[in-house]
N, C-alpha and C positions, 0 to 999 in steps of 0.2 A: 027715468023709464025703467021699469022693472023687467029683468030677464028671468025667464023660467027655464029650468034644466030640462034637457031632452030626456024623454023616457028611456030607461035602460031595458034592452031586450032580455027576455027570460033566458037562462042558460040552457044550451042544447044538451040533450041526454048523451052520455058517454057512448062511443061506438063499441059494439060488442067485440070481444077479442076474437082473433082468428080461430078457425076450427082446430088447427093443429095445436094452438096454445091452450084452448079451452078443454080439448079432449086429447090426452096424450096418445090415445089409440087411433086417432084419426089418421088416415093415410095422407101422404104429401099431395099438394094441389088444392088444399082448402076445403075439400069435401069431408064432412064429418062421417066417421064410420059408425058402426053399431056400438052402442054403449054397453059393452060387456064387462067393464070393470078393469080389464087388463088387455094389453096388446097381444094379438095372435102370434104364435110362434111359427116362423117360417120353417118348412120342412127341409132338412138338410139333405144334400145329395149323397152324403156319406152314410146317412141313417135313413134309408128309404122306408123302413118299416118292415115288420115280419112278413106281411103278405107279398110285398114286392120282392123281398129277398128270396122267399120260397119260389116265386115265379121265375126269377132269374136263374136259380139253381136248376129248376126243372127244364128250362130252355137250354141251358148249357149241357145238361145230361142228355137231352134229346139230340143235340148236335153231335155230342161225343159218340152216341150210339150209331148215328148215321155215318160218321167218318170212320170209326174204328171197328164197327160191327162186321163189315165184309172181311176185313183183315183177320179178325179173330175167328170167323167162320172158316176161312181158308186154312188157318193154322190148325183148327180142330179137325178139319177133314184130312189134312196131311198126316195126322197122328192116329187115324183110325185104322184098325186091322182089316184084313181081307174078309173076315167073316161078319163084319158089322155092316148093316144095310144103311147106305147113305141116301137112298131114294124113298125111305119110308115117309108116310104122311105126317108122322110126329117124330122128326129127327131129334136126336140127342145132341146137345151142344158139347158136352164133355165126352171124350172117347171112352167107350167101355173096355176096349182092348187096346191100350196105349202101346204104340210101337213106333220106332224110328226107321223101320225097314223100307218105308216108301222112299226115303231120301237115297238109300243105297240103290234101289231099283231105278231111280232116275239116272244115276251115274252109269248103271249097266245098260240102260236103254239108249241114251245119247251121250256123246262126249261132252258132258256138261262143263267140265273144267277147261277144255279147249275153247268152248264158246264163251265162257266167262273171261278167259284171258283175251280173246279177241275184243270183247266189249270193253275191257279195261284199256286196251291199246287205243281204241277209238275215243274213249272218254278222255284219256290223257292228252291225245292230240288236240281235241276240242278245247279242253281246259287251258292248255298252253297257248293256243291261238287266241282265245278270248281274253285271258289275263293280260297278255302282252299287247295284242292288237287293240283291244277296247280301251286299255289304259292309255296308250299313245294317242288314239283318236279322240278319246274323251278329254284328255288334257289339252290337245291342240284346239278343239272346239270351244273349250271353256276359258283358257288362259291366253292363247296366242291370238294376235290380230293379223289377219291376212285378207286379201281381196277375195270375195266370193264365199266367205265363211257362212253368212246367212243363207245363201242359196244352197250350199252344200249340206247344211244342217236340215234345211227343208226337204231336200231330196232324201236324206236318210230317214226322216220322219215319214215320208210318203211310202217308203218300202214297208213300213210296219202294217199298213192296211192291206197289203197283198197276202192272200192265203198261201200256204206252202204248196198246195196243189196247183196253183197258177204258174209257178216257176219250176216245177219238178222236171218238166220235159227239157227246158233249157239247161237246167243243172246237169241232167244226165248227158246231154249232148256235149256240154263243156267238159265234164269229167272223162267221157269217152275220147274226146279230142285230145286231151292231155295224156292219154294212155293209162289212166288210173282206174279204169273199169275193172271190176272183180278184184279189188284191193281194199284193204282197211283204210289206206290213206284217202281213197276216193269216197269212202263212207264218211270220214271225218271232215273232209275239206269244206263242204257247204256250211257246216256249223262251226267252222273255226273262228269266225267273227260274226256275232249276232248283233243286229242293229239295236235291239232292245238293251243289250248290255252296254253298247256305246252310249246310248241315252242315259243309262244309269250312272255310268262313269262321268259323263259330262255334268250331270246334276251334282254328283258328289264333289267334283273339282270346283264347280261354280260356288259351292257353299263355303269353300275355304276363303277367309278374308283376304282381299287383295293387298292389305297392308303387309302381310307376311311375304308375298312375292316382291313387293317394292323394297322391303328391308333387305331381302336376299339379293335383289338387283343392285342395291347400293353397295353391298359388301362385295360385289364383283362376281356373283354366281351366274353361270350361263343357264340356258334352258334345261339341259340335262341335269344339272345340279339342283335347280329349283324343283324339277319333277321328283328327283330321288330323295331330297332332304326336306322338302316342304310339302309337296303334294301327296306323295305316297303315305307318309305317316298319318295323314288325316283321312284316308279313304280305305284303310285296311278292312274296316267293317263291310264296306260295299264290295270289296274284292272277295270276301268270304261268301257274300250273297251270290255273286256271279259264279263262283266255283260250284256252289250248290245247284243253281239253276242249270248250268252247263252240264254237270255230271248227270243230273236226272234226265235232262233232254237227250243226251247222247246214249245213256244206258237204256232208256225205255223206247227209243226210236225203233219202229218196226217196218214202216213202209219203205223208207229210203234204203236201208240195207237189203231188203228183199228185192228191190229193183236192181241194185248195183252188183250184188254178189251172186255168183253162179256156182262156185266151188263150195260144197258142204263143209269142208274143213275150215273155211274162212267165215262161216256164219257167226253172227253175234248171238248172244244168249236169247234175246227175245225172238229171233228168227228160228233158232234151233229148238226152242221149246214147242214149236208146232208139231214136231215129230212125236211128241207125247200123245197127241190126239190121233190115234190110228184111223185107218180108213174104215175098218169093220168093227172096231171096238175102241172104247175110250175108258180109261181108268181115272175117275175123278180124284182118287187119292194121289196118283202120280202127278197129275196136272197141278193139284194144290201144292204138293211138295216142290215141284219145279218153280211155281210162283213164289214160294217162300225163299228158295235159293236165289232167285232174281231180285227179291225185295231186300234181302239182308245187306248187300253193299250200300244201298241207298240209306239205310238206317245208320250204318257206320259212318259214312261220309257226312251225313247231316249232324250226327252227334259231335263229331270232331270239329267241323266248321262252325257249329253253333257256339262252341266254347271260344274259338278264335274271333267270332263275330262280336260277342260282348266285350272281349278283351280289346279288340281293335277300336271299338267305340269309346271305351274308357281311356285308352292310351292316346288315341288320336284326337280327343276333344281339345278344342282351343281354349286355353285358360285365359281368363280376363285379368 
């Protein structure tokens, strides 16, 4: 019996290569891209192009003018002479008759140095209270474990949503009940510990790795030693931020000192500057000069604390 061989099927055609293998410029996922001959270059974030770069600089210049423009205008007004018209329809930015006599007239009109000293006392009390109190409270909320810590932290956060005007009456009643009305201590007391600063210090202490506290605990360090030798070296930058915020808030406060103080000799600088605006006449040059006098300490404190801010961040960084 003769056996015949089974017919051999024809070979199948080879499957086409994937799109990414056939075309190097094809994007991932198998879809072929446009055959341009070379892959498109992704635009780098560091090289956005000349048009975007020019747009960014124009935007930064506009923001700079909005922020520093009023300050420069006040400075220019404070340096203008009495014969120069500041109400003209086309005012000149640069003083035509440059003079510093307006600053001397401010000192002759009001006891500006007494008011500045009062503001410094209030700011010093507020800074001391916030640095000490907020540091202790922030460390306790971040590193110590005690019953009711979560509830206490929630109550502290709830106070942040209350506007200052909602509690100003109760603050005045409390200060008057303590016998601190018409005193610089009564002015500084409500701002001695700010809840926002407590939150900032808690966040800063919480960022310190717990392994450092555990290592100090193994070495026999107590809570005070862990705070002083482990916690504070890592939060010096945040302390500088708190000093800046507290000083600006205490120095620029107007409503609370106006309510508490009755004796003109105890007025802070922001309250005392209102005497530059007379009942029947107002000299904008003197008002501008008084504004510059009140603004100068803020610039000095910010410049000093900014240097310590970056130094504290560099020294307090945790090395791996």
